[in-house]
Each structure stands twice: as structure tokens, then as C-alpha cells.
All heavy atoms as an XYZ file, in Angstrom:
483
protein
N       0.852     -1.154      0.000
C       0.000      0.000      0.000
C       0.909      1.233      0.000
O       1.892      1.299      0.727
C      -0.895      0.001      1.240
C      -1.713      1.251      1.337
S      -2.724      1.570      2.817
C      -2.642      0.179      3.817
N       0.566      2.188     -0.789
C       1.298      3.455     -0.807
C       0.412      4.545     -0.220
O      -0.781      4.594     -0.499
C       1.691      3.824     -2.231
C       2.677      2.871     -2.815
C       2.914      3.169     -4.278
N       3.646      2.074     -4.870
C       4.828      2.201     -5.423
N       5.403      3.380     -5.488
N       5.437      1.155     -5.922
N       1.024      5.376      0.624
C       0.268      6.466      1.247
C       0.935      7.790      0.911
O       2.144      7.874      0.779
C       0.229      6.289      2.766
C      -0.412      5.012      3.201
C      -0.546      4.896      4.683
N       0.746      4.904      5.357
C       0.921      4.765      6.667
N      -0.119      4.626      7.466
N       2.102      4.759      7.205
N       0.104      8.799      0.777
C       0.579     10.160      0.531
C       0.055     11.025      1.674
O      -1.154     11.075      1.909
C       0.065     10.681     -0.815
C       0.521     12.067     -1.117
N       1.680     12.305     -1.817
C       0.006     13.268     -0.798
C       1.841     13.623     -1.920
N       0.833     14.214     -1.306
N       0.952     11.680      2.370
C       0.597     12.492      3.531
C       0.702     13.971      3.183
O       1.712     14.426      2.662
C       1.558     12.199      4.676
C       1.536     10.790      5.132
C       2.290      9.759      4.645
C       0.710     10.236      6.141
N       1.992      8.602      5.294
C       1.026      8.859      6.229
C      -0.257     10.755      6.987
C       0.406      8.012      7.131
C      -0.863      9.902      7.886
C      -0.537      8.550      7.953
N      -0.350     14.731      3.494
C      -0.332     16.191      3.393
C      -0.350     16.705      4.837
O      -1.379     16.636      5.513
C      -1.537     16.693      2.615
N       0.783     17.182      5.306
C       0.935     17.580      6.699
C       0.454     19.012      6.930
O       0.451     19.836      6.001
C       2.401     17.433      7.108
C       2.994     16.039      6.861
C       4.490     16.041      7.128
C       2.292     15.005      7.696
N       0.025     19.343      8.153
C      -0.462     20.685      8.452
C       0.563     21.777      8.141
O       0.202     22.904      7.843
C      -0.754     20.640      9.960
C      -0.996     19.206     10.262
C      -0.107     18.450      9.315
N       1.854     21.431      8.179
C       2.907     22.420      7.897
C       3.000     22.757      6.415
O       3.717     23.669      6.026
C       4.259     21.877      8.372
O       4.628     20.741      7.591
N       2.273     22.003      5.571
C       2.355     22.203      4.135
C       3.304     21.214      3.471
O       3.306     21.074      2.255
N       4.116     20.540      4.267
C       5.014     19.530      3.713
C       4.218     18.300      3.300
O       3.110     18.069      3.793
C       6.061     19.114      4.748
C       7.048     20.208      5.094
C       8.096     19.679      6.061
O       8.951     18.886      5.617
O       8.020     20.040      7.235
N       4.792     17.538      2.397
C       4.183     16.292      1.962
C       5.180     15.162      2.137
O       6.386     15.371      2.078
C       3.749     16.387      0.499
C       2.656     17.428      0.281
C       2.148     17.444     -1.144
O       2.544     16.571     -1.945
O       1.335     18.324     -1.455
N       4.668     13.985      2.380
C       5.517     12.811      2.533
C       4.805     11.609      1.931
O       3.581     11.605      1.805
C       5.818     12.564      4.011
N       5.582     10.612      1.550
C       5.036      9.377      1.011
C       5.724      8.207      1.698
O       6.879      8.299      2.101
C       5.274      9.291     -0.490
C       4.558     10.364     -1.268
C       4.810     10.235     -2.766
O       5.216      9.204     -3.259
N       4.548     11.315     -3.480
N       5.001      7.117      1.833
C       5.616      5.893      2.323
C       4.901      4.693      1.725
O       3.899      4.821      1.027
C       5.647      5.833      3.853
C       4.278      5.771      4.495
O       3.264      5.800      3.774
O       4.217      5.702      5.725
N       5.479      3.539      1.967
C       4.914      2.297      1.445
C       4.849      1.299      2.590
O       5.782      1.177      3.376
C       5.803      1.758      0.337
C       5.277      0.505     -0.297
C       6.144      0.054     -1.456
O       6.588      0.903     -2.242
O       6.374     -1.162     -1.561
N       3.731      0.602      2.697
C       3.553     -0.405      3.728
C       3.411     -1.761      3.032
O       2.625     -1.900      2.099
C       2.273     -0.141      4.554
C       2.349      1.192      5.251
C       2.030     -1.262      5.547
C       1.052      1.585      5.930
N       4.190     -2.715      3.503
C       4.045     -4.089      3.001
C       3.457     -4.929      4.120
O       3.948     -4.904      5.234
C       5.394     -4.644      2.572
C       5.948     -3.899      1.399
C       7.251     -4.464      0.979
N       7.807     -3.665     -0.082
C       8.690     -4.106     -0.939
N       9.154     -5.338     -0.839
N       9.135     -3.318     -1.881
N       2.429     -5.651      3.822
C       1.733     -6.435      4.834
C       1.712     -7.907      4.438
O       1.736     -8.247      3.270
C       0.287     -5.964      4.991
C       0.188     -4.540      5.424
C      -1.240     -4.140      5.536
N      -1.341     -2.738      5.898
C      -2.440     -2.151      6.248
N      -3.556     -2.822      6.291
N      -2.461     -0.875      6.560
N       1.613     -8.739      5.466
C       1.431    -10.171      5.243
C       0.436    -10.657      6.281
O       0.552    -10.346      7.457
C       2.738    -10.923      5.400
C       2.606    -12.402      5.090
C       3.937    -13.123      5.182
N       4.304    -13.474      6.527
C       3.843    -14.505      7.206
N       2.921    -15.285      6.688
N       4.267    -14.765      8.425
N      -0.522    -11.409      5.857
C      -1.526    -11.940      6.767
C      -0.901    -13.071      7.575
O      -0.246    -13.946      7.024
C      -2.745    -12.478      5.991
C      -3.711    -13.187      6.912
C      -3.431    -11.347      5.250
N      -1.090    -13.028      8.885
C      -0.699    -14.135      9.744
C      -1.991    -14.817     10.173
O      -2.847    -14.214     10.812
C       0.089    -13.641     10.977
C       1.387    -12.985     10.535
C       0.371    -14.807     11.924
C       2.217    -12.440     11.669
N      -2.127    -16.056      9.793
C      -3.338    -16.803     10.088
C      -3.371    -17.183     11.566
O      -2.326    -17.291     12.215
C      -3.421    -18.035      9.196
C      -3.556    -17.681      7.742
C      -2.447    -17.673      6.913
C      -4.782    -17.316      7.216
C      -2.561    -17.314      5.574
C      -4.911    -16.956      5.881
C      -3.796    -16.959      5.062
N      -4.553    -17.372     12.132
C      -4.664    -17.658     13.564
C      -3.778    -18.812     14.038
O      -3.100    -18.702     15.057
C      -6.146    -17.987     13.752
C      -6.830    -17.198     12.680
C      -5.887    -17.258     11.509
N      -3.744    -19.921     13.317
C      -2.924    -21.063     13.734
C      -1.434    -20.712     13.677
O      -0.649    -21.166     14.488
C      -3.194    -22.279     12.853
C      -4.554    -22.868     13.072
C      -4.674    -23.318     14.486
N      -5.079    -24.699     14.547
C      -5.230    -25.348     15.662
N      -5.001    -24.761     16.798
N      -5.611    -26.584     15.662
N      -1.045    -19.919     12.699
C       0.350    -19.494     12.573
C       0.743    -18.603     13.750
O       1.801    -18.796     14.365
C       0.530    -18.752     11.248
C       1.941    -18.349     10.945
C       2.055    -17.594      9.634
O       1.027    -17.260      9.004
O       3.203    -17.312      9.246
N      -0.113    -17.655     14.086
C       0.145    -16.774     15.219
C       0.218    -17.572     16.515
O       1.089    -17.344     17.358
C      -0.927    -15.688     15.322
C      -0.802    -14.724     16.499
C       0.542    -14.008     16.489
C      -1.936    -13.728     16.482
N      -0.687    -18.526     16.670
C      -0.692    -19.377     17.857
C       0.633    -20.141     17.970
O       1.214    -20.238     19.048
C      -1.868    -20.344     17.777
C      -2.063    -21.176     19.010
C      -3.321    -22.033     18.907
O      -3.781    -22.336     17.789
O      -3.830    -22.392     19.983
N       1.122    -20.662     16.866
C       2.397    -21.385     16.860
C       3.563    -20.499     17.244
O       4.437    -20.896     18.030
N       3.602    -19.278     16.702
C       4.674    -18.334     17.057
C       4.627    -17.997     18.539
O       5.654    -17.939     19.207
C       4.559    -17.039     16.248
C       4.959    -17.153     14.799
C       4.237    -16.500     13.805
C       6.056    -17.896     14.396
C       4.594    -16.585     12.466
C       6.421    -17.990     13.063
C       5.693    -17.327     12.111
O       6.057    -17.415     10.802
N       3.437    -17.750     19.059
C       3.281    -17.394     20.474
C       3.733    -18.538     21.366
O       4.480    -18.327     22.332
C       1.830    -17.012     20.766
N       3.306    -19.752     21.054
C       3.678    -20.904     21.866
C       5.171    -21.174     21.798
O       5.798    -21.508     22.802
C       2.869    -22.128     21.442
C       1.410    -22.009     21.855
C       0.533    -23.141     21.339
O       1.015    -23.980     20.526
O      -0.645    -23.182     21.747
N       5.757    -20.999     20.640
C       7.206    -21.180     20.487
C       7.989    -20.171     21.344
O       9.067    -20.466     21.837
C       7.605    -21.057     19.012
C       9.058    -21.262     18.770
N       9.647    -22.510     18.806
C      10.051    -20.385     18.502
C      10.943    -22.380     18.573
N      11.201    -21.101     18.377
N       7.405    -18.986     21.535
C       8.046    -17.938     22.351
C       7.726    -18.088     23.838
O       8.127    -17.260     24.647
C       7.607    -16.560     21.858
N       6.976    -19.124     24.212
C       6.703    -19.378     25.613
C       5.380    -18.847     26.127
O       5.171    -18.763     27.333
N       4.478    -18.493     25.227
C       3.173    -17.988     25.636
C       2.122    -19.080     25.527
O       2.206    -19.956     24.677
C       2.750    -16.796     24.776
C       3.508    -15.552     25.074
C       4.736    -15.302     24.472
C       3.014    -14.612     25.970
C       5.444    -14.150     24.753
C       3.710    -13.467     26.258
C       4.938    -13.236     25.649
N       1.117    -18.994     26.366
C      -0.055    -19.852     26.291
C      -1.194    -18.998     25.745
O      -1.559    -17.984     26.342
C      -0.411    -20.368     27.691
C      -1.671    -21.172     27.722
C      -2.108    -21.521     29.137
O      -1.468    -21.091     30.111
O      -3.129    -22.213     29.255
N      -1.728    -19.380     24.613
C      -2.822    -18.627     24.005
C      -4.109    -18.984     24.745
O      -4.500    -20.137     24.819
C      -2.948    -18.930     22.499
C      -4.163    -18.244     21.910
C      -1.684    -18.493     21.776
N      -4.763    -17.970     25.302
C      -5.988    -18.163     26.063
C      -7.234    -17.991     25.208
O      -8.241    -18.665     25.412
C      -6.041    -17.190     27.244
C      -4.850    -17.257     28.207
C      -4.949    -16.174     29.252
C      -4.746    -18.627     28.835
N      -7.171    -17.059     24.276
C      -8.348    -16.791     23.430
C      -7.923    -16.081     22.163
O      -6.999    -15.266     22.174
C      -9.351    -15.931     24.189
C     -10.626    -15.697     23.428
C     -11.660    -14.893     24.210
O     -11.400    -14.559     25.379
O     -12.706    -14.596     23.642
N      -8.611    -16.400     21.080
C      -8.439    -15.698     19.811
C      -9.841    -15.387     19.300
O     -10.691    -16.279     19.220
C      -7.667    -16.538     18.812
C      -6.257    -16.865     19.273
S      -5.353    -17.854     18.088
C      -4.643    -16.549     17.094
N     -10.101    -14.130     18.974
C     -11.430    -13.722     18.531
C     -11.333    -12.521     17.602
O     -10.337    -11.804     17.607
C     -12.321    -13.366     19.743
O     -13.618    -13.017     19.271
C     -11.748    -12.233     20.559
N     -12.368    -12.301     16.839
C     -12.449    -11.064     16.059
C     -13.482    -10.122     16.662
O     -13.791     -9.091     16.095
C     -12.733    -11.343     14.585
C     -14.149    -11.813     14.313
O     -14.896    -12.058     15.278
O     -14.510    -11.938     13.133
N     -14.050    -10.518     17.807
C     -15.017     -9.673     18.491
C     -16.447     -9.857     18.038
O     -17.367     -9.313     18.626
N     -16.664    -10.651     16.980
C     -18.022    -10.814     16.453
C     -18.800    -11.912     17.167
O     -20.022    -11.949     17.083
C     -17.966    -11.145     14.956
O     -17.464    -12.462     14.769
N     -18.073    -12.845     17.806
C     -18.724    -13.986     18.420
C     -19.061    -15.086     17.432
O     -19.686    -16.069     17.776
N     -18.656    -14.918     16.180
C     -18.984    -15.888     15.135
C     -17.730    -16.431     14.461
O     -17.710    -16.650     13.260
C     -19.896    -15.237     14.105
N     -16.656    -16.635     15.231
C     -15.411    -17.094     14.621
C     -14.648    -15.930     14.039
O     -14.795    -14.793     14.469
N     -13.851    -16.201     13.036
C     -13.065    -15.146     12.382
C     -13.750    -14.749     11.079
O     -13.591    -15.403     10.056
C     -11.631    -15.626     12.121
C     -10.847    -15.860     13.370
C     -10.657    -17.120     13.879
C     -10.307    -14.789     14.063
C      -9.938    -17.330     15.041
C      -9.595    -14.981     15.235
C      -9.407    -16.254     15.726
N     -14.517    -13.686     11.136
C     -15.253    -13.257      9.951
C     -14.845    -11.874      9.467
O     -15.173    -11.494      8.354
C     -16.769    -13.225     10.232
O     -17.012    -12.337     11.318
C     -17.288    -14.611     10.597
N     -14.128    -11.112     10.293
C     -13.774     -9.748      9.918
C     -12.284     -9.582      9.668
O     -11.517    -10.534      9.747
N     -11.858     -8.367      9.366
C     -10.458     -8.101      9.043
C      -9.557     -7.931     10.266
O      -8.359     -7.806     10.129
C     -10.528     -6.794      8.256
C     -11.701     -6.087      8.855
C     -12.686     -7.188      9.185
N     -10.134     -7.952     11.468
C      -9.365     -7.721     12.683
C      -9.501     -8.913     13.609
O     -10.571     -9.504     13.695
C      -9.879     -6.461     13.405
O      -9.799     -5.359     12.515
C      -9.059     -6.158     14.639
N      -8.403     -9.242     14.299
C      -8.458    -10.335     15.273
C      -7.689     -9.918     16.513
O      -6.758     -9.118     16.450
C      -7.855    -11.609     14.686
N      -8.114    -10.449     17.639
C      -7.479    -10.158     18.928
C      -7.003    -11.472     19.526
O      -7.713    -12.484     19.469
C      -8.467     -9.493     19.885
C      -9.075     -8.242     19.296
C     -10.309     -8.295     18.668
C      -8.404     -7.026     19.369
C     -10.872     -7.155     18.122
C      -8.967     -5.875     18.832
C     -10.197     -5.950     18.194
O     -10.747     -4.830     17.654
N      -5.826    -11.454     20.109
C      -5.265    -12.644     20.745
C      -4.949    -12.294     22.184
O      -4.306    -11.281     22.461
C      -3.990    -13.112     20.037
O      -4.314    -13.396     18.675
C      -3.407    -14.342     20.681
N      -5.395    -13.152     23.102
C      -5.094    -13.007     24.525
C      -4.182    -14.168     24.887
O      -4.522    -15.325     24.652
C      -6.368    -13.042     25.384
C      -6.023    -12.918     26.856
C      -7.329    -11.940     24.950
N      -3.006    -13.849     25.429
C      -2.052    -14.895     25.794
C      -1.313    -14.466     27.049
O      -1.243    -13.285     27.371
C      -1.057    -15.123     24.660
N      -0.777    -15.474     27.750
C       0.037    -15.167     28.921
C       1.335    -15.929     28.809
O       1.387    -17.008     28.246
C      -0.699    -15.494     30.204
C      -0.905    -16.964     30.437
C      -1.536    -17.233     31.773
N      -2.081    -18.596     31.785
C      -3.099    -18.980     32.476
N      -3.740    -18.120     33.235
N      -3.519    -20.220     32.413
N       2.369    -15.319     29.382
C       3.679    -15.959     29.372
C       3.645    -17.143     30.324
O       3.313    -16.993     31.492
C       4.758    -14.958     29.766
C       6.145    -15.450     29.501
C       6.591    -15.641     28.214
C       7.008    -15.726     30.553
C       7.874    -16.093     27.957
C       8.300    -16.185     30.304
C       8.718    -16.364     29.012
O       9.982    -16.823     28.758
N       3.930    -18.315     29.809
C       3.812    -19.548     30.610
C       5.026    -19.738     31.510
O       6.134    -19.608     31.160
C       3.636    -20.743     29.700
């Protein structure tokens, strides 16, 4: 994604963001490998993962 910023000072800036989707099972594996216990994964809808956002609750084991 490329963004163009028009700042209040009148200056302009551009940047590029590269993203990669991390799937729930992949994130869970990374967390567990780092010593965390995943307690919950949700998107807040109550219907599984249906939206573009997800939340993970984990504690250091």
C-alpha cells in the first residue's frame, strides 16, 4: 500500500507499507514457540473469524 501524507505544515511525505496476513494457527504457533499460552483468539463478532481484525489473549507460561 502506498500512502501520501499532506501535513499541516504544508510539507508532503510518502511511504509504502508491506503487509502479510498471519493466520490464527500461525500466530498461535509463534506465540507458543516464544513461551506464551494462548488463552483466546477472537475477532469480536462472536462468530469465529469473519472480519479483518483479530485479537489474541495470551500469557507468558
